[in-house]
C-alpha positions in Angstrom: 151.5 129.4 33.9 153.6 129.0 37.0 153.2 130.1 40.6 156.5 130.8 42.2 158.1 128.6 39.6 155.7 125.6 40.2 153.4 124.7 37.3 149.7 125.4 37.8 148.7 121.9 36.8 150.9 120.4 39.6 149.4 122.7 42.2 145.8 121.8 41.3 146.6 118.1 41.3 148.1 118.4 44.7 145.0 120.3 46.1 142.6 117.7 44.6 144.6 114.9 46.3 144.5 116.6 49.7 140.7 117.2 49.4 140.1 113.5 48.6 142.3 112.4 51.5 140.4 114.8 53.9 137.0 113.5 52.7 138.1 109.9 53.1 139.3 110.5 56.7 136.1 112.2 57.7 133.8 109.4 56.5 132.2 107.1 59.2 134.1 103.8 58.9 132.0 101.1 60.4 134.7 98.5 60.1 137.3 100.5 62.2 135.2 102.6 64.5 134.5 100.8 67.8 131.6 103.0 68.9 129.5 102.8 65.8 128.7 99.1 66.4 127.8 99.6 70.1 124.2 100.2 71.3 124.1 103.3 73.5 121.8 101.5 76.0 123.3 98.0 76.4 126.6 98.0 74.4 125.3 95.2 72.0 126.4 95.1 68.4 124.2 94.3 65.4 123.3 95.6 62.0 120.6 97.9 63.5 123.3 100.1 65.2 124.7 101.1 61.7 121.5 103.0 60.9 119.8 103.8 64.3 122.6 103.8 66.9 120.7 101.2 68.9 120.4 97.4 68.8 117.4 95.5 67.7 116.1 95.5 71.3 116.3 99.2 71.9 115.8 100.6 68.4 112.6 102.6 67.6 110.1 100.3 65.8 107.6 102.7 64.3 108.6 101.5 60.8 108.0 97.9 61.8 104.2 98.1 61.4 101.6 99.8 59.3 98.3 101.1 60.6 95.1 99.9 59.0 91.9 101.4 60.5 93.6 101.8 63.8 95.1 98.3 63.9 98.8 97.8 63.7 100.0 95.3 61.1 103.4 94.1 62.1 106.4 93.0 60.0 106.4 89.3 61.0 110.0 88.7 60.0 111.3 91.6 62.2 109.1 90.5 65.1 110.3 87.0 64.8 114.0 88.1 64.7 113.4 90.3 67.8 112.0 87.5 69.9 114.7 85.1 68.8 117.3 87.7 70.0 115.4 87.9 73.3 115.6 84.2 73.9 119.2 83.7 72.7 120.8 86.8 74.1 118.7 87.3 77.3 116.7 84.3 78.5 119.4 81.7 77.6 122.0 83.7 79.6 119.7 84.4 82.6 119.8 88.0 81.8 116.4 89.5 82.8 117.3 93.1 82.4 114.9 94.6 79.8 115.4 98.2 80.8 114.5 100.6 78.0 113.7 97.7 75.6 111.1 98.6 73.0 108.8 95.5 72.6 106.9 94.9 69.4 103.9 92.6 69.1 104.2 89.4 71.2 104.8 86.5 68.9 103.6 83.0 69.7 107.1 82.2 70.7 108.3 85.2 72.8 110.3 84.9 76.0 109.9 81.2 75.8 109.2 78.6 73.1 105.8 77.2 72.8 105.0 74.7 75.6 107.9 75.9 77.8 107.3 77.0 81.4 106.6 80.7 81.6 109.0 81.5 84.5 111.3 84.4 85.2 113.7 82.6 87.6 115.5 85.7 88.8 114.9 89.4 89.3 113.4 90.9 86.2 113.5 94.6 85.2 111.3 96.2 82.6 112.1 99.7 83.9 111.1 102.4 81.3 110.4 99.7 78.7 107.9 100.4 76.0 105.3 97.9 74.8 104.0 99.0 71.4 101.3 96.4 71.3 99.8 94.1 74.0 102.0 93.1 77.0 101.1 89.4 77.5 102.2 87.9 80.8 99.3 85.5 81.2 100.1 82.6 83.8 103.7 83.9 84.2 105.6 83.2 87.4 108.0 85.9 88.6 110.3 84.1 91.0 112.4 87.2 91.8 111.6 90.8 92.2 109.5 92.4 89.4 110.2 96.0 88.2 107.9 97.5 85.6 108.5 101.1 86.9 108.0 103.8 84.3 106.7 101.6 81.4 104.3 102.5 78.7 101.8 99.9 77.3 100.0 100.8 74.1 97.8 97.7 74.1 96.3 95.4 76.7 98.4 94.5 79.7 97.5 90.9 80.6 98.8 89.5 83.9 95.9 87.1 84.6 96.8 84.1 86.8 100.4 85.4 87.3 102.3 84.8 90.5 104.7 87.3 92.0 106.8 85.7 94.7 108.9 88.7 95.6 108.4 92.5 95.7 106.7 93.9 92.7 106.8 97.5 91.3 104.2 98.4 88.7 104.5 102.1 89.5 104.4 105.2 87.2 103.1 103.2 84.2 101.0 104.6 81.4 98.4 102.0 80.4 96.7 103.1 77.2 94.7 99.8 76.9 93.1 97.5 79.5 94.9 96.3 82.5 93.9 92.7 83.4 95.3 91.7 86.8 92.7 89.1 87.7 93.4 85.9 89.8 97.0 87.1 90.5 98.8 86.1 93.7 101.4 88.5 95.1 103.3 87.0 98.0 105.2 90.2 98.9 104.4 93.9 98.8 103.1 95.2 95.5 103.0 98.8 94.2 100.9 100.5 91.5 101.7 104.1 92.6 101.1 107.1 90.3 99.8 105.0 87.4 97.5 106.4 84.7 95.0 103.8 83.4 93.2 105.1 80.3 90.9 102.1 79.8 89.2 99.5 82.0 91.1 98.0 84.9 90.3 94.6 86.5 92.0 93.4 89.8 89.2 91.0 90.7 89.9 87.9 92.7 93.5 88.9 93.3 95.3 88.0 96.5 97.8 90.5 98.1 99.5 88.8 101.0 101.4 91.9 102.1 100.8 95.6 101.4 99.6 97.0 98.1 99.7 100.6 97.0 97.7 102.4 94.4 98.2 105.9 95.9 98.3 108.8 93.4 97.0 106.7 90.5 94.3 107.8 88.0 91.6 105.4 86.8 90.2 106.9 83.7 88.1 103.8 82.9 86.0 101.4 84.9 87.8 99.8 87.8 86.9 96.4 89.3 88.3 95.4 92.7 85.8 92.6 93.4 86.8 89.6 95.5 90.2 91.1 96.4 91.9 89.7 99.4 94.4 92.2 100.9 96.1 90.9 104.0 98.3 93.9 104.5 97.6 97.6 104.2 95.9 98.6 100.9 96.8 102.2 100.1 94.3 104.1 97.8 95.2 107.6 99.1 94.9 110.4 96.6 93.5 108.1 93.9 91.2 109.5 91.3 88.3 107.5 89.8 86.6 109.2 86.8 84.4 106.2 86.0 82.6 103.4 87.8 84.5 101.5 90.5 83.3 98.4 92.3 84.4 96.7 95.5 82.2 93.6 95.7 83.0 91.1 98.5 86.4 92.8 98.8 88.4 91.8 101.9 90.8 94.4 103.3 92.7 94.0 106.5 93.5 97.7 106.5 92.7 100.3 103.8 93.5 103.9 103.3 91.1 105.8 101.0 92.0 109.3 102.3 91.7 112.1 99.8 90.2 109.8 97.1 88.1 111.4 94.3 85.1 109.3 93.3 83.2 109.8 90.1 80.2 112.1 90.4 78.6 110.7 87.2 79.1 106.9 87.6 78.6 104.7 90.6 81.3 103.7 93.1 80.0 100.7 95.0 81.3 99.0 98.1 79.1 95.9 98.2 79.6 93.5 101.2 83.2 94.8 101.6 84.9 94.3 104.9 87.7 96.1 106.6 89.2 94.0 109.4 91.4 96.4 111.3 90.3 99.7 110.0 89.5 101.9 106.9 90.5 105.5 106.5 87.9 107.5 104.4 89.1 110.9 105.6 89.1 114.1 103.6 86.7 112.9 100.9 83.7 114.6 99.4 81.4 111.7 98.7 79.1 112.3 95.7 75.6 110.9 95.6 76.9 108.1 93.3 78.8 106.5 96.1 77.1 103.4 97.6 77.9 101.4 100.7 75.7 98.3 100.8 76.0 95.6 103.5 79.5 96.8 104.1 81.4 96.5 107.4 82.1 100.0 108.6 82.7 99.2 112.3 86.3 100.5 112.1 86.0 103.1 109.3 87.0 106.7 109.9 85.3 109.5 107.9 87.3 112.4 109.5 86.8 115.7 107.7 84.7 114.2 105.0 81.4 115.2 103.4 79.2 112.1 103.8 75.6 113.4 103.6 75.2 112.5 99.9 76.6 108.9 100.1 74.1 106.0 100.3 74.5 103.7 103.3 72.2 100.6 103.0 72.2 97.8 105.5 75.7 98.6 106.6 77.3 97.5 109.9 78.4 100.4 112.1 80.2 100.4 115.4 77.9 99.6 118.3 80.3 99.5 121.2 78.6 102.6 122.7 75.3 100.8 122.8 74.0 102.5 119.7 74.9 102.9 116.0 77.9 105.2 115.8 80.9 106.1 113.6 84.3 104.8 114.7 85.5 108.4 114.9 83.1 109.0 117.9 84.2 105.7 119.5 87.8 106.6 119.2 87.3 110.0 120.7 85.3 108.8 123.7 87.5 105.8 124.4 90.6 108.0 124.2 89.1 110.4 126.6 88.4 107.6 129.1 91.8 105.8 128.4 90.0 102.7 127.2 91.5 100.2 124.8 90.7 100.6 121.1 89.0 97.9 119.1 89.9 95.8 117.3 93.5 96.3 118.4 95.6 98.9 120.1 97.3 100.3 117.0 95.8 101.4 113.7 98.7 103.2 112.1 96.9 105.6 109.9 94.7 106.8 112.8 97.5 107.2 115.3 97.8 110.9 114.5 94.4 111.4 116.1 95.3 109.5 119.3 98.6 111.3 119.8 96.8 114.7 120.3 95.1 116.0 123.4 91.4 116.1 122.9 90.0 119.6 122.3 86.6 121.1 121.6 87.5 121.1 117.9 87.8 117.3 118.0 84.2 117.0 119.4 83.0 119.6 116.9 84.4 117.6 113.9 82.6 114.4 115.1 79.5 116.5 115.8 79.5 117.6 112.1 79.9 114.0 110.9 77.0 112.8 113.1 74.9 115.7 111.8 75.6 114.7 108.2 74.8 111.0 108.9 71.5 112.0 110.6 70.5 114.1 107.6 71.6 111.3 105.3 69.3 108.7 107.0 66.4 111.1 107.5 66.3 111.8 103.7 66.0 108.0 103.2 63.4 107.6 105.9 65.7 105.4 108.0 64.7 107.1 111.3 66.2 104.4 113.6 69.7 105.1 112.4 69.0 108.8 112.1 68.0 108.8 115.7 71.2 107.2 116.8 73.3 109.7 114.9 71.2 112.5 116.3 72.0 111.2 119.8 75.7 111.2 118.8 75.4 114.7 117.4 73.9 116.1 120.6 76.3 114.2 122.8 79.3 115.6 120.9 77.8 119.1 121.2 77.5 118.8 125.0 81.0 117.5 125.3 82.3 120.2 123.1 80.8 122.9 125.4 82.2 121.1 128.4 85.7 120.8 126.8 85.7 124.6 126.2 85.4 125.1 129.9 88.8 123.3 130.5 90.7 124.8 127.6 93.1 126.9 129.6 96.9 127.4 129.4 98.3 124.1 130.7 101.6 125.9 131.5 100.0 127.9 134.3 100.4 127.0 137.9 97.8 124.4 139.3 96.0 127.1 141.4 95.8 129.4 138.4 94.4 126.6 136.2 91.8 125.8 138.9 90.7 129.4 139.1 90.4 129.6 135.3 88.4 126.3 135.2 86.0 127.7 137.9 85.6 131.0 136.0 84.9 129.2 132.7 82.4 126.8 134.4 80.3 129.8 135.4 80.7 131.9 132.3 81.1 129.6 129.3 77.6 128.7 128.0 76.3 127.7 131.5 72.6 127.7 130.3 73.3 125.6 127.2 75.4 123.2 129.1 72.7 122.8 131.8 69.9 122.2 129.3 71.9 119.8 127.1 72.9 117.8 130.2 69.4 117.3 131.5 68.0 116.9 127.9 70.3 113.9 127.6 69.6 112.5 131.0 65.8 112.8 130.9 65.1 112.1 127.2 68.2 110.8 125.5 68.1 114.0 123.4 64.6 113.0 122.2 65.7 109.6 121.1 65.3 107.5 124.3 61.7 107.3 125.5 62.7 104.8 128.2 64.8 107.5 129.8 61.7 109.7 130.2 59.6 106.9 131.5 62.2 106.2 134.2 62.3 109.9 135.0 58.5 109.9 135.3 58.5 106.9 137.7 61.3 108.4 139.7 59.6 111.8 139.9 56.3 110.1 140.9 58.1 108.3 143.7 59.8 111.6 144.9 56.6 113.6 145.0 54.7 110.8 146.7 57.3 110.9 149.4 57.1 114.6 149.7 53.3 114.5 150.0 53.6 111.7 152.5 56.1 113.8 154.5 53.4 116.5 154.8 51.2 113.9 156.5 54.0 113.0 158.9 54.7 109.7 157.2 51.6 108.3 158.8 51.1 104.7 157.3 47.4 105.3 156.7 48.2 108.3 154.5 50.6 106.6 152.1 47.9 105.8 149.6 46.5 109.3 149.9 50.0 110.7 149.1 50.4 108.3 146.2 46.9 109.3 144.8 47.7 113.0 145.1 51.1 112.6 143.3 49.6 110.3 140.6 46.6 112.5 139.8 48.8 115.6 139.6 51.0 113.8 137.1 48.1 113.1 134.7 47.1 116.2 132.7 43.5 117.5 133.1 43.0 115.3 136.2 45.3 117.2 138.6 43.6 119.1 141.4 44.2 119.7 145.1 41.3 119.0 147.4 40.5 121.8 149.8 40.9 119.6 152.9 44.5 118.8 151.9 45.4 122.3 151.1 48.3 124.0 153.0 51.2 126.1 152.0 53.7 123.2 151.8 51.4 120.9 149.8 50.7 123.8 147.5 54.4 124.3 146.8 54.9 120.6 146.2 51.8 120.6 144.0 53.1 123.5 141.9 56.6 122.0 141.6 55.1 118.6 140.5 53.0 120.4 137.9 56.0 122.0 136.4 58.1 118.8 136.4 55.3 116.6 135.1 54.6 119.1 132.2 58.3 119.0 131.2 58.5 115.2 131.4 55.3 114.7 129.4 56.6 117.1 126.8 59.9 115.2 126.6 58.1 111.9 126.4 56.0 113.3 123.5 59.1 114.3 121.6 60.7 110.9 122.2 57.7 108.9 121.2 57.2 111.0 118.1 60.7 110.3 116.9 60.4 106.6 117.8 57.4 106.1 115.6 58.5 108.3 112.7 
């Protein structure tokens, strides 16, 4: 049979040859193709590229181990080959870029041979690297910058006794196992931002000579920050603790704990912690499991926080006002009087408060804090501290009412503002302002019995003088006037002899009766709170 004069057998043979040629040309030729031998991450060439497209450093290693009862049993030959490649192709060439590298189990000889110095002499990058087992950097020295940003660690991350001499970035890391960062020294700034720690975390006895940041991180296991020395700003803002956290003998120069979430089931303890230049505990709802014991809170701000449930035991509060007070109140009053702030003029994370003009809302915020602290100490029968915070609460209430008087449009003309001030002075809570003012002066808001005793002595002197005046200031009648004023001040003994009765003395007598009754009542309140 022929097709257009060409034998059928010849046509079929030609078609078969063309198919074979086409098939051969479409096959993947590893010997001629330049891309097949190149790792898509680093451009390296090895046998692993033929099957995975990545070199031994970047290839997936899920077939390198078997799992037995949750424990990964690694292929020792492959692990040994991996670390040999690391030493020969990376460390020996001072190439410390381990970006996207997938690390198997750490062998006895890993980055360095046994007995060699564990030092990364230049900048080292583990950005988005994966550690499928433990990450062991025990006693390692990082001479250059350290970048672990975006890593995942399936086992324990061990950095004990490490030294970081330049900036360190341990941010956005997923720690599935424990994070051991004890006895580490960080010479420059260090960041642990937005991390997720699923197991226990230990930063005890670590020294941060510059700033350190944990902001946005989640601690899903126990966290230990004992004996930390932070010489810069320590940023814990927006951190979430779901388990116990301990800050025992921690030393912070400045610390920001704003918007932190503490565990409501397990204790968060600040034990003998100190904050040299300030601590920001603002915008926090403190659960009853939060404990401050023997902690220095002289420069700690609790702005817009709920603190009535937290336990404060033997803590040191600010006493620059002559009584126990929160630093929020000290700041507010010293700003109002343009006095310098302690311990220094600038505390950066509190500058936003100082930059505003003081309003009645500012006093109201501190009044609420003092009210919560008063309730807190009353429930624990610490009436001395409760009394000091009650004094602060009443003082802030008085100043709040006074501030409302002067809250007028500052863009108005001076005369218009003066008229508005005068109008407000008469109409804005005049009775409450009057009573609070004299309650504070005469009795220290029920907390200062000495104020009332001084008022009684002063009133006794005034009324003695008034009675003496009715006798024409005759020297022989001074003792008589003193006796009349004194007897009238003592309840149940007061009476006005008939021979000394006249209209003026009767008016003085009635006035003294009213004043003495008020003062004895205020003294009773003050003494009662003093001996609670």
